[in-house]
C-alpha positions in Angstrom: 93.7 80.6 -99.0 94.1 80.3 -95.3 90.3 80.6 -94.8 89.8 77.9 -97.4 92.0 75.5 -95.5 90.2 76.2 -92.3 86.8 75.4 -94.0 88.4 72.2 -95.4 89.6 71.0 -92.0 86.2 71.7 -90.4 84.4 69.7 -93.2 87.0 66.9 -93.0 86.5 66.6 -89.2 82.8 66.6 -89.6 82.8 63.8 -92.2 85.3 61.9 -90.1 83.1 62.0 -87.0 80.1 60.8 -89.1 82.3 58.0 -90.4 83.5 57.1 -86.8 79.8 56.6 -86.0 78.3 55.2 -89.2 80.9 52.7 -90.2 81.3 50.9 -86.8 77.5 51.0 -86.5 77.1 49.1 -89.8 79.8 46.6 -88.9 78.3 46.2 -85.4 74.9 45.5 -87.0 76.5 42.7 -89.1 78.7 41.1 -86.5 77.2 41.7 -83.0 75.7 38.9 -81.0 74.4 39.7 -77.5 76.2 37.9 -74.6 74.7 34.5 -73.9 74.9 33.3 -70.4 73.0 30.3 -69.0 70.2 30.9 -66.5 71.4 30.1 -63.0 69.4 29.2 -59.9 70.4 27.8 -56.6 68.9 24.3 -55.8 67.7 24.0 -52.3 67.8 20.2 -52.6 71.3 19.9 -54.2 72.7 22.7 -52.1 74.5 23.9 -55.3 73.9 26.3 -58.2 72.3 24.8 -61.3 72.7 26.0 -64.8 69.5 25.8 -66.8 68.9 25.7 -70.6 65.2 25.7 -71.4 66.0 25.0 -75.1 67.3 21.6 -74.1 64.1 19.7 -73.7 65.8 16.4 -72.8 68.3 17.6 -70.2 67.4 21.2 -69.2 69.6 21.4 -66.1 73.3 20.8 -65.3 75.0 21.2 -62.0 78.5 22.7 -61.5 80.0 19.2 -61.5 78.7 18.5 -65.0 75.9 16.2 -64.1 72.9 16.6 -66.3 69.2 16.2 -65.3 66.1 15.5 -67.3 62.9 17.5 -67.0 61.4 15.5 -64.2 64.6 15.6 -62.2 64.9 19.3 -62.9 61.4 20.0 -61.5 62.1 18.0 -58.3 65.5 19.5 -57.7 64.3 23.0 -58.2 61.0 23.0 -56.2 61.2 26.7 -55.4 61.5 27.6 -59.1 59.1 25.0 -60.4 56.5 24.8 -57.6 53.6 25.6 -60.0 54.6 22.7 -62.3 54.9 20.4 -59.3 51.4 21.5 -58.1 50.0 20.7 -61.5 51.6 17.3 -61.4 50.6 16.7 -57.8 54.2 16.3 -56.8 54.7 19.4 -54.6 56.2 18.2 -51.3 54.6 19.1 -48.0 57.9 20.2 -46.5 61.4 21.2 -47.6 64.4 21.2 -45.2 62.1 20.4 -42.4 59.8 23.4 -43.0 56.2 23.0 -44.0 55.4 24.7 -47.3 52.2 25.8 -49.0 51.6 27.4 -52.4 50.5 30.6 -50.7 53.7 30.7 -48.6 55.9 30.1 -51.6 54.2 32.9 -53.5 54.6 35.4 -50.6 58.3 34.6 -50.3 59.1 34.7 -54.0 60.7 37.8 -55.4 62.3 39.0 -58.6 64.3 42.1 -59.0 66.5 43.6 -61.7 68.9 46.6 -61.6 70.5 48.0 -64.8 72.7 51.1 -65.1 70.1 53.0 -67.1 68.0 53.0 -63.9 70.3 55.8 -62.5 71.1 57.4 -65.9 67.7 58.5 -67.0 65.9 61.9 -67.0 63.3 62.6 -64.4 60.6 65.4 -64.6 60.7 66.2 -60.9 57.0 65.7 -60.3 55.8 62.8 -58.2 52.5 61.3 -56.9 52.1 60.4 -53.2 49.6 57.5 -52.6 47.5 57.1 -49.5 49.1 54.1 -47.7 45.8 53.4 -45.8 43.0 53.9 -48.3 39.4 53.6 -47.1 38.5 51.5 -50.1 40.2 48.3 -51.3 43.1 49.1 -53.6 45.4 52.1 -54.1 44.1 55.1 -55.9 45.9 57.8 -58.0 45.6 61.1 -56.1 44.4 64.4 -57.8 47.7 66.1 -57.0 51.4 65.8 -57.6 54.3 67.1 -55.6 57.8 68.3 -56.1 60.7 68.3 -53.6 63.9 70.2 -54.1 64.4 73.3 -51.9 61.0 72.8 -50.3 58.0 70.6 -50.8 54.9 71.7 -52.8 51.7 69.9 -53.7 50.0 71.0 -56.9 46.5 70.3 -57.9 46.7 68.5 -61.3 43.4 69.8 -62.5 43.8 73.5 -61.7 47.6 73.7 -61.6 47.4 75.6 -58.3 49.3 75.2 -55.1 47.7 73.2 -52.3 48.8 75.5 -49.5 47.6 73.5 -46.5 48.9 70.1 -47.6 52.2 71.7 -48.6 52.5 73.3 -45.2 51.8 70.1 -43.3 54.5 68.2 -45.1 56.9 71.1 -44.9 56.5 71.3 -41.1 57.0 67.5 -40.8 60.2 67.7 -42.9 61.5 70.6 -40.8 60.7 68.8 -37.6 62.8 65.8 -38.7 65.6 68.3 -39.6 65.6 67.5 -43.3 68.2 69.5 -45.1 67.5 71.0 -48.5 68.0 70.5 -51.4 66.9 66.9 -51.8 69.4 64.9 -53.8 66.9 62.3 -54.9 63.7 60.6 -53.9 62.7 57.2 -55.1 59.5 55.2 -54.7 57.1 53.0 -56.7 54.1 55.1 -57.8 52.4 52.1 -59.6 49.0 51.8 -57.9 48.7 48.1 -59.0 50.6 46.8 -56.0 49.4 45.3 -52.7 50.4 48.3 -50.6 52.4 51.5 -50.7 55.4 52.6 -48.7 55.9 56.1 -50.2 59.4 57.3 -50.9 62.9 57.2 -49.6 64.6 60.6 -49.9 68.3 61.6 -49.6 68.8 65.1 -48.2 71.7 67.5 -48.7 73.5 66.0 -45.7 73.3 62.4 -47.1 70.7 61.4 -44.5 68.1 59.0 -45.8 64.5 59.8 -44.9 61.3 57.8 -45.3 58.3 59.8 -46.5 54.7 58.6 -47.0 51.1 59.7 -46.3 49.0 57.9 -43.7 45.4 58.9 -43.3 46.1 62.2 -45.2 48.8 63.0 -42.7 52.6 63.2 -43.4 54.8 60.4 -42.1 58.4 61.6 -42.2 61.3 59.8 -40.4 65.0 59.9 -40.6 66.1 56.3 -41.0 69.6 57.1 -39.5 71.1 54.8 -42.3 73.1 57.8 -43.6 75.1 57.8 -40.4 76.8 54.5 -41.4 76.2 54.1 -45.2 76.9 56.5 -48.0 73.7 56.0 -50.0 74.0 56.2 -53.8 70.7 54.8 -55.0 67.6 53.1 -53.7 65.1 50.9 -55.4 61.6 50.4 -53.8 60.1 46.9 -53.9 56.9 46.3 -51.9 57.3 42.5 -51.4 54.3 40.4 -50.4 55.5 39.5 -46.9 56.5 43.1 -46.1 59.9 42.0 -44.8 61.8 44.9 -46.4 61.2 48.2 -48.2 63.7 47.7 -51.1 67.3 47.7 -52.1 69.9 50.3 -51.1 73.1 50.8 -53.1 76.1 52.4 -51.5 78.7 54.6 -53.1 81.2 51.7 -52.5 79.1 49.4 -54.7 77.7 47.5 -51.7 74.1 46.2 -51.8 71.7 46.1 -48.9 68.0 45.6 -48.1 66.3 48.0 -45.7 64.2 46.1 -43.2 61.5 47.4 -40.9 62.9 46.6 -37.5 59.9 47.7 -35.4 60.3 51.5 -34.9 63.7 51.5 -36.6 65.2 50.8 -40.0 67.7 48.0 -40.3 70.1 47.2 -43.2 71.2 43.8 -44.1 74.2 43.6 -46.4 74.4 41.2 -49.4 77.5 39.0 -49.1 78.6 39.7 -52.7 81.6 41.6 -54.2 81.1 45.3 -54.8 79.4 46.2 -58.1 80.0 48.9 -60.6 76.7 50.7 -60.8 77.6 52.4 -64.1 78.3 49.1 -65.9 77.0 46.0 -64.0 73.5 44.5 -64.1 72.0 42.8 -61.0 69.4 40.1 -61.3 67.9 38.7 -58.1 65.5 35.7 -57.8 64.6 34.8 -54.2 62.5 32.3 -52.3 61.9 31.4 -48.6 65.2 29.5 -48.3 67.8 31.2 -50.5 68.3 34.1 -53.0 70.2 33.7 -56.3 72.0 37.0 -57.3 73.5 37.2 -60.7 75.8 40.2 -61.4 76.5 40.6 -65.2 79.7 42.7 -65.8 81.3 43.6 -69.1 83.6 40.6 -68.6 81.7 37.9 -66.8 78.5 36.7 -65.0 79.1 36.3 -61.3 76.5 34.1 -59.6 76.0 34.2 -55.8 73.7 32.0 -53.7 72.7 33.7 -50.4 70.9 32.5 -47.4 67.5 34.1 -47.4 67.6 35.2 -43.8 71.2 36.4 -43.3 72.1 37.1 -46.9 75.4 35.3 -46.3 77.0 33.6 -49.2 76.4 29.8 -49.5 77.5 29.3 -53.0 79.1 31.1 -56.0 80.1 30.6 -59.6 81.6 32.7 -62.3 81.1 32.4 -66.1 83.6 34.3 -68.1 82.3 36.2 -71.1 83.1 34.7 -74.5 84.3 37.4 -77.0 82.1 37.6 -80.1 82.7 38.5 -83.8 82.2 42.2 -83.0 85.0 42.1 -80.4 87.4 40.5 -82.9 86.6 42.9 -85.7 86.5 46.1 -83.6 89.7 45.3 -81.8 91.7 45.6 -85.1 89.5 47.9 -87.1 88.1 50.6 -84.7 90.6 51.6 -82.0 88.3 54.6 -81.4 84.7 54.9 -82.5 81.6 57.0 -81.7 78.1 56.1 -80.7 75.1 58.2 -79.9 73.5 55.7 -77.5 74.6 53.5 -74.6 72.9 50.6 -73.0 73.9 52.0 -69.6 72.0 55.3 -70.0 68.8 56.7 -71.4 70.5 59.9 -72.6 71.3 60.4 -76.3 74.7 62.1 -76.7 78.1 61.4 -78.3 80.0 58.6 -76.6 83.6 57.9 -77.6 84.9 54.3 -77.1 88.6 53.4 -76.9 89.2 49.7 -77.7 93.0 49.5 -77.6 96.3 49.9 -79.4 95.8 47.0 -81.8 93.6 49.1 -84.2 96.3 51.7 -84.4 98.7 49.1 -85.8 96.2 48.6 -88.7 95.8 52.3 -89.0 99.6 52.6 -89.4 99.6 50.1 -92.2 96.7 51.9 -94.0 98.5 55.2 -93.5 101.8 53.8 -94.9 100.0 52.4 -98.0 98.2 55.7 -98.5 101.5 57.6 -98.4 103.0 55.2 -101.0 100.2 54.8 -103.5 98.2 58.0 -103.4 99.7 60.9 -105.3 100.3 64.3 -103.9 102.9 66.7 -102.5 105.2 65.4 -99.8 103.5 67.8 -97.3 100.1 66.5 -98.3 101.2 62.9 -98.0 102.5 63.5 -94.5 99.2 65.1 -93.5 97.2 62.3 -94.9 99.4 59.6 -93.2 99.2 61.2 -89.8 95.4 61.9 -90.1 94.7 58.3 -91.2 96.9 56.9 -88.4 94.8 58.9 -85.8 91.3 58.4 -87.3 91.6 55.1 -89.2 89.1 54.0 -91.8 86.7 56.9 -91.1 89.6 59.4 -91.8 90.5 57.6 -95.0 86.9 57.7 -96.3 86.7 61.4 -95.4 89.9 62.1 -97.3 88.7 60.2 -100.4 85.3 62.0 -100.3 86.7 65.5 -100.1 88.6 67.0 -103.0 92.1 68.3 -102.6 91.9 71.9 -101.3 94.8 72.9 -103.5 92.8 72.2 -106.7 
């Protein structure tokens, strides 16, 4: 009899867990709406952040004071964003803020970047390609080998799956000369050959020192950036921009954001004048031009918009839009105090994730448990068990109890 009760409990818990995943998933499917925030961009002309709604054909732009602007005004007030349209209309100004502009200059200074938490929560296979940064022919070419870097560096011929001893030795000696400490924590680059140039990889060693590694004329280029002496690096994102001003974006363990600039023979960091971000939850969207950068940080609770000076990255404007709770928020708050998912938008890994919403749902669970004890027949001991179980597990527990027969029968 005791063994029978153990089997019953195991099956009950299994069905409950399935219910804690399936029932909220179905309700979420019926009620969920993605967060809708207006597109934001800093106006170099207005010296203020503009909110843009492309669905509104008559007045697509509104400033923070509530003034609305028609399409023609929108194009003129956002010349950095709409320069292609202004070129087509023959209305692109010769200069802005006293600086001469050309379409080529605007293109070279334009940049778009997006960070999402899944960028750091995704599996990697540990094999990388190293492009030649100074190819003899026009354009970058995919090499015939791959490399791995953990406790040492090894280049492997992709055709024969054999170790390239000489090339591995050259890079190993170069790393040792720069006092690289193994094992490498991570290395990040942009292996896409369809880009104007290549800057290799940035590698974080065991001592939290950040190294720059690339291949120039088939020879290793390894250099300690010395950035690790003042910043605790957490993540790096390579972006080979057209004007070669910087290598990419560096995230610190404190949630700070920097760019790494090429300062002659040294590496210089410039900090974004924004509030610290939570790399596990926040998204960062950056749109930049020659005058200013617009940085939008989307958190679980709001969208924070920062306008930064393009040169100093100092804050010149900001605005916050609070998140509007949707139907799923209202339903889950009272119905699912705890529920289970197998996927998360913040990660590429599939595994069980438990979500705790709050105590409001337990109030509903208590009511359901009380009604169950009153109206469902059974022994007093059985009723107490059912009531406690439903209070803790909610609707999923109730469904599981209704599906399973009474073990005493």
